[in-house]
C-alpha positions in Angstrom: -54.3 -1.2 -73.3 -50.9 0.0 -72.7 -51.8 0.7 -69.0 -53.1 -2.8 -68.7 -49.8 -4.3 -70.0 -47.9 -2.0 -67.7 -49.9 -3.2 -64.7 -49.4 -6.8 -65.6 -45.7 -6.2 -66.0 -45.5 -4.5 -62.6 -47.5 -7.3 -61.0 -45.2 -9.9 -62.5 -42.2 -8.1 -61.3 -43.8 -7.8 -57.8 -44.6 -11.5 -57.6 -41.1 -12.4 -58.8 -39.4 -10.1 -56.3 -41.6 -11.5 -53.5 -40.9 -15.0 -54.5 -37.2 -14.2 -54.7 -37.3 -12.7 -51.2 -39.2 -15.8 -49.9 -36.6 -18.1 -51.6 -33.8 -16.1 -50.0 -35.5 -16.4 -46.6 -36.0 -20.1 -47.1 -32.4 -20.5 -48.2 -31.2 -18.7 -45.0 -33.4 -20.9 -42.8 -32.0 -24.0 -44.6 -28.4 -22.8 -44.0 -29.2 -22.2 -40.3 -30.6 -25.7 -40.0 -27.6 -27.2 -41.8 -25.4 -25.5 -39.2 -27.7 -26.8 -36.4 -27.5 -30.2 -38.0 -23.7 -30.1 -37.9 -23.9 -29.4 -34.2 -26.3 -32.2 -33.7 -24.1 -34.6 -35.6 -21.1 -33.6 -33.5 -23.0 -34.0 -30.2 -24.4 -37.3 -31.5 -20.9 -38.7 -32.1 -19.8 -37.5 -28.6 -22.8 -39.1 -27.0 -22.3 -42.3 -28.9 -18.7 -42.6 -27.7 -19.7 -41.6 -24.1 -22.5 -44.2 -24.2 -20.0 -46.9 -25.2 -17.7 -45.8 -22.4 -20.7 -45.9 -20.0 -21.5 -49.4 -21.2 -18.0 -50.6 -20.7 -17.8 -49.0 -17.3 -21.1 -50.5 -16.3 -19.9 -54.0 -17.3 -16.8 -53.5 -15.3 -18.7 -52.5 -12.2 -21.2 -55.4 -12.6 -18.2 -57.8 -12.9 -16.6 -56.4 -9.8 -19.9 -56.7 -7.9 -20.3 -60.3 -9.0 -16.7 -61.0 -7.9 -17.5 -60.0 -4.3 -17.7 -63.0 -2.0 -20.5 -61.7 0.0 -23.0 -59.2 -1.1 -24.4 -57.3 1.9 -26.5 -54.8 0.0 -28.7 -56.0 -2.8 -29.6 -52.4 -3.7 -26.4 -52.3 -5.7 -27.8 -55.0 -8.0 -31.1 -53.2 -8.4 -29.3 -50.0 -9.2 -27.1 -51.7 -11.8 -30.3 -53.1 -13.5 -31.7 -49.6 -13.7 -28.5 -48.2 -15.1 -28.3 -51.0 -17.7 -31.9 -50.3 -18.8 -30.9 -46.6 -19.1 -27.9 -47.5 -21.2 -30.1 -49.6 -23.5 -32.6 -46.7 -23.8 -29.8 -44.5 -24.8 -28.6 -46.9 -27.5 -32.1 -47.0 -28.9 -32.4 -43.2 -28.8 -29.0 -42.8 -30.5 -30.0 -45.3 -33.2 -33.2 -43.3 -33.8 -31.2 -40.0 -34.0 -28.8 -41.6 -36.4 -31.7 -42.6 -38.7 -33.1 -39.1 -38.5 -29.7 -37.6 -39.3 -29.4 -39.9 -42.3 -32.8 -39.0 -43.6 -32.1 -35.2 -43.2 -29.0 -35.6 -45.4 -31.1 -37.3 -48.1 -33.7 -34.5 -47.8 -31.0 -31.8 -48.2 -29.8 -33.5 -51.4 -33.3 -33.2 -52.8 -34.0 -29.7 -51.4 -33.5 -27.7 -54.6 -36.0 -29.7 -56.5 -38.8 -28.9 -54.0 -41.5 -26.3 -54.4 -41.6 -23.3 -52.1 -44.4 -24.9 -50.0 -42.6 -28.2 -49.8 -39.4 -26.4 -48.7 -41.3 -24.6 -46.0 -42.9 -27.8 -44.8 -39.5 -29.6 -44.8 -37.8 -26.8 -42.9 -40.6 -26.7 -40.3 -40.4 -30.4 -39.8 -36.6 -30.3 -39.6 -36.7 -27.5 -37.1 -39.1 -29.5 -34.8 -37.0 -32.6 -35.1 -33.8 -30.7 -34.4 -35.4 -29.2 -31.2 -36.5 -32.6 -30.1 -33.1 -34.2 -30.7 -31.2 -31.4 -29.0 -33.5 -31.7 -26.0 -33.0 -35.5 -25.9 -29.2 -35.0 -26.3 -29.1 -32.6 -23.3 -31.1 -35.1 -21.2 -28.8 -38.0 -22.2 -25.7 -35.9 -21.3 -27.2 -35.2 -17.9 -28.1 -38.9 -17.4 -24.6 -39.9 -18.4 -23.2 -37.7 -15.6 -25.7 -39.2 -13.1 -24.8 -42.7 -14.2 -21.1 -42.0 -13.7 -21.9 -40.8 -10.1 -24.0 -43.9 -9.5 -21.2 -46.2 -10.7 -18.7 -44.4 -8.6 -21.0 -44.6 -5.6 -21.4 -48.4 -6.0 -17.6 -48.7 -6.3 -17.0 -46.6 -3.2 -19.5 -48.7 -1.2 -17.9 -52.0 -2.4 -14.5 -50.7 -1.4 -15.9 -49.6 2.0 -17.5 -53.0 2.5 -14.2 -54.8 1.5 -12.2 -52.6 3.9 -14.7 -53.4 6.7 -14.5 -57.1 6.0 -10.7 -57.1 6.1 -10.8 -55.2 9.4 -13.3 -57.7 10.9 -11.1 -60.6 9.9 -8.2 -59.2 11.9 
């Protein structure tokens, strides 16, 4: 009987220590995801500001193009339409990211009350979401750079056309 009680006690200690180790591992993963989330939030804020800048720049280029007396190359307008669609896509993506960030904050507040299995599931889902958001953020960053180049290219061509027009008038 004494051996039986001793075995039960050892098993209880074993389960408790395994559970403690699992909880420490989950806590470490949660802390890593929190740091990753901070990085995502920071990049989100930068991209939101950059997207607003791109929108303003886009409107300025479109206004300059509309102000031209004679539009020789209609591809500029087509390109502007494409860029405007891309800016709207970015706005939608940023809004989606903002909603996810907000929901992750709410989940983190409830984290301690979850069971071990619920914690694991939440961390897995958050990890997948973080990977997707970071990938989309890198893509958006690259697209912003390309949009800046396109806007500058349109401006350069408009300046070139204006210079040619003024030379032809002489």
